[in-house]
MILUM-538547 format. One record per residue: residue number from 1; residue in one letter; x, y, z of N, C-alpha, C in turn. Coordinates in steps of 0.1 Angstrom, whole numbers, m for minus. Example, Ala and Ser with C-alpha at 12.3 -4.5 7.8 and 13.67 -1.06 7.14 Angstrom:
REM MILUM-538547
- 1 / A / 132 / m57 / 78 / 123 / m45 / 78 / 132 / m33 / 78
- 2 / S / 128 / m22 / 71 / 137 / m11 / 71 / 129 / 0 / 79
This chain:
REM MILUM-538547
- 1 / X / 591 / 1481 / m64 / 578 / 1484 / m61 / 576 / 1499 / m58
- 2 / X / 586 / 1505 / m51 / 585 / 1519 / m48 / 586 / 1527 / m61
- 3 / X / 595 / 1523 / m70 / 596 / 1531 / m83 / 583 / 1530 / m91
- 4 / X / 575 / 1520 / m88 / 562 / 1519 / m96 / 550 / 1525 / m88
- 5 / X / 553 / 1533 / m78 / 542 / 1540 / m71 / 539 / 1534 / m57
- 6 / X / 546 / 1524 / m52 / 544 / 1519 / m39 / 549 / 1529 / m29
- 7 / X / 545 / 1526 / m16 / 549 / 1535 / m5 / 555 / 1527 / 6
- 8 / X / 562 / 1534 / 14 / 569 / 1527 / 25 / 566 / 1535 / 38
- 9 / X / 555 / 1532 / 44 / 551 / 1539 / 56 / 556 / 1533 / 69
- 10 / X / 564 / 1541 / 75 / 571 / 1536 / 88 / 562 / 1538 / 100
- 11 / X / 551 / 1546 / 99 / 542 / 1549 / 110 / 529 / 1542 / 107
- 12 / X / 525 / 1532 / 116 / 512 / 1526 / 114 / 502 / 1534 / 121
- 13 / X / 489 / 1530 / 119 / 478 / 1537 / 125 / 480 / 1537 / 141
- 14 / X / 485 / 1527 / 147 / 487 / 1527 / 161 / 498 / 1538 / 165
- 15 / X / 507 / 1541 / 157 / 518 / 1550 / 160 / 513 / 1565 / 158
- 16 / X / 503 / 1567 / 150 / 499 / 1580 / 146 / 488 / 1586 / 154
- 17 / X / 479 / 1578 / 159 / 468 / 1584 / 166 / 472 / 1588 / 180
- 18 / X / 467 / 1599 / 185 / 470 / 1604 / 198 / 457 / 1610 / 204
- 19 / X / 455 / 1610 / 217 / 464 / 1606 / 227 / 463 / 1591 / 230
- 20 / X / 452 / 1584 / 226 / 451 / 1570 / 228 / 453 / 1562 / 215
- 21 / X / 465 / 1556 / 213 / 468 / 1549 / 201 / 459 / 1537 / 199
- 22 / X / 453 / 1532 / 209 / 444 / 1520 / 207 / 430 / 1524 / 203
- 23 / X / 426 / 1536 / 203 / 413 / 1540 / 200 / 411 / 1542 / 185
- 24 / X / 407 / 1532 / 178 / 404 / 1532 / 164 / 389 / 1532 / 161
- 25 / X / 381 / 1536 / 171 / 367 / 1535 / 170 / 361 / 1544 / 158
- 26 / X / 369 / 1554 / 154 / 364 / 1562 / 143 / 366 / 1556 / 130
- 27 / X / 373 / 1545 / 129 / 375 / 1538 / 116 / 363 / 1529 / 113
- 28 / X / 355 / 1532 / 103 / 343 / 1525 / 100 / 343 / 1517 / 87
- 29 / X / 353 / 1520 / 79 / 354 / 1513 / 66 / 361 / 1499 / 68
- 30 / X / 359 / 1491 / 58 / 366 / 1478 / 59 / 381 / 1480 / 59
- 31 / X / 388 / 1470 / 64 / 403 / 1471 / 64 / 408 / 1457 / 62
- 32 / X / 420 / 1456 / 58 / 427 / 1444 / 56 / 440 / 1444 / 64
- 33 / X / 442 / 1433 / 72 / 454 / 1432 / 80 / 462 / 1420 / 75
- 34 / X / 474 / 1423 / 71 / 483 / 1412 / 66 / 494 / 1410 / 76
- 35 / X / 495 / 1398 / 81 / 506 / 1395 / 91 / 516 / 1385 / 84
- 36 / X / 528 / 1389 / 85 / 539 / 1381 / 79 / 543 / 1370 / 90
- 37 / X / 540 / 1358 / 87 / 542 / 1347 / 97 / 557 / 1345 / 100
- 38 / X / 566 / 1349 / 91 / 580 / 1348 / 94 / 586 / 1360 / 100
- 39 / X / 578 / 1369 / 105 / 583 / 1381 / 111 / 588 / 1378 / 125
- 40 / X / 601 / 1380 / 127 / 607 / 1377 / 140 / 608 / 1389 / 149
- 41 / X / 602 / 1401 / 145 / 604 / 1413 / 153 / 593 / 1414 / 164
- 42 / X / 583 / 1406 / 163 / 572 / 1406 / 173 / 569 / 1392 / 178
- 43 / X / 578 / 1385 / 185 / 576 / 1371 / 188 / 565 / 1369 / 199
- 44 / X / 563 / 1379 / 207 / 553 / 1377 / 218 / 540 / 1385 / 215
- 45 / X / 539 / 1391 / 204 / 527 / 1399 / 201 / 515 / 1389 / 198
- 46 / X / 504 / 1393 / 203 / 491 / 1385 / 200 / 487 / 1390 / 186
- 47 / X / 491 / 1382 / 176 / 490 / 1387 / 162 / 476 / 1392 / 158
- 48 / X / 465 / 1386 / 164 / 452 / 1390 / 160 / 446 / 1401 / 169
- 49 / X / 454 / 1406 / 178 / 449 / 1416 / 188 / 443 / 1429 / 181
- 50 / X / 449 / 1432 / 169 / 444 / 1444 / 162 / 430 / 1442 / 158
- 51 / X / 425 / 1430 / 157 / 411 / 1428 / 153 / 401 / 1433 / 163
- 52 / X / 405 / 1434 / 176 / 396 / 1440 / 186 / 394 / 1454 / 183
- 53 / X / 403 / 1461 / 176 / 401 / 1475 / 173 / 396 / 1477 / 159
- 54 / X / 397 / 1468 / 150 / 392 / 1468 / 137 / 383 / 1456 / 134
- 55 / X / 371 / 1456 / 140 / 362 / 1444 / 139 / 358 / 1441 / 125
- 56 / X / 359 / 1450 / 115 / 355 / 1447 / 101 / 367 / 1443 / 93
- 57 / X / 378 / 1441 / 99 / 390 / 1438 / 91 / 390 / 1424 / 86
- 58 / X / 395 / 1422 / 75 / 398 / 1409 / 69 / 412 / 1405 / 73
- 59 / X / 414 / 1393 / 78 / 427 / 1388 / 83 / 434 / 1380 / 72
- 60 / X / 446 / 1383 / 69 / 455 / 1375 / 60 / 468 / 1372 / 68
- 61 / X / 472 / 1360 / 68 / 485 / 1356 / 73 / 493 / 1349 / 63
- 62 / X / 504 / 1355 / 60 / 513 / 1350 / 49 / 526 / 1344 / 56
- 63 / X / 526 / 1330 / 57 / 537 / 1324 / 65 / 551 / 1327 / 59
- 64 / X / 552 / 1329 / 46 / 565 / 1331 / 40 / 571 / 1345 / 41
- 65 / X / 563 / 1354 / 45 / 567 / 1368 / 46 / 571 / 1372 / 60
- 66 / X / 580 / 1382 / 61 / 585 / 1387 / 74 / 577 / 1399 / 78
- 67 / X / 585 / 1409 / 82 / 579 / 1422 / 87 / 573 / 1431 / 76
- 68 / X / 577 / 1429 / 64 / 572 / 1438 / 53 / 566 / 1430 / 41
- 69 / X / 554 / 1424 / 43 / 548 / 1417 / 32 / 546 / 1425 / 19
- 70 / X / 544 / 1438 / 21 / 542 / 1447 / 9 / 555 / 1447 / 1
- 71 / X / 566 / 1447 / 7 / 579 / 1447 / 0 / 584 / 1433 / m4
- 72 / X / 581 / 1423 / 4 / 586 / 1410 / 1 / 577 / 1403 / m9
- 73 / X / 565 / 1406 / m10 / 556 / 1400 / m20 / 546 / 1410 / m26
- 74 / X / 552 / 1420 / m34 / 544 / 1431 / m38 / 533 / 1427 / m48
- 75 / X / 534 / 1417 / m56 / 523 / 1413 / m65 / 512 / 1407 / m57
- 76 / X / 515 / 1398 / m48 / 505 / 1392 / m39 / 498 / 1403 / m30
- 77 / X / 506 / 1412 / m26 / 500 / 1423 / m18 / 490 / 1432 / m26
- 78 / X / 494 / 1436 / m38 / 485 / 1443 / m46 / 473 / 1436 / m49
- 79 / X / 474 / 1423 / m53 / 462 / 1415 / m56 / 453 / 1414 / m44
- 80 / X / 459 / 1412 / m32 / 451 / 1411 / m20 / 443 / 1424 / m17
- 81 / X / 449 / 1435 / m19 / 442 / 1448 / m16 / 432 / 1451 / m26
- 82 / X / 434 / 1447 / m38 / 424 / 1449 / m49 / 411 / 1441 / m46
- 83 / X / 413 / 1430 / m38 / 402 / 1422 / m35 / 397 / 1413 / m45
């Protein structure tokens, strides 16, 4: 997927905004949140908590994917984002 123009961003919106990483109030456009249901790296995370910061976000949960749905299911990822 990377050779065909995909990207691999290690920094999420929460990691890049300063000083308050939870303040996403400036984001007004629609967003899509994709959660990999098989992701074992965040077992205690409230998976939908990001929606409190992105109220216009569309929620997708893919049970078969782990931490990197974009890498694990690139065709489904591209289709999802194209809407």
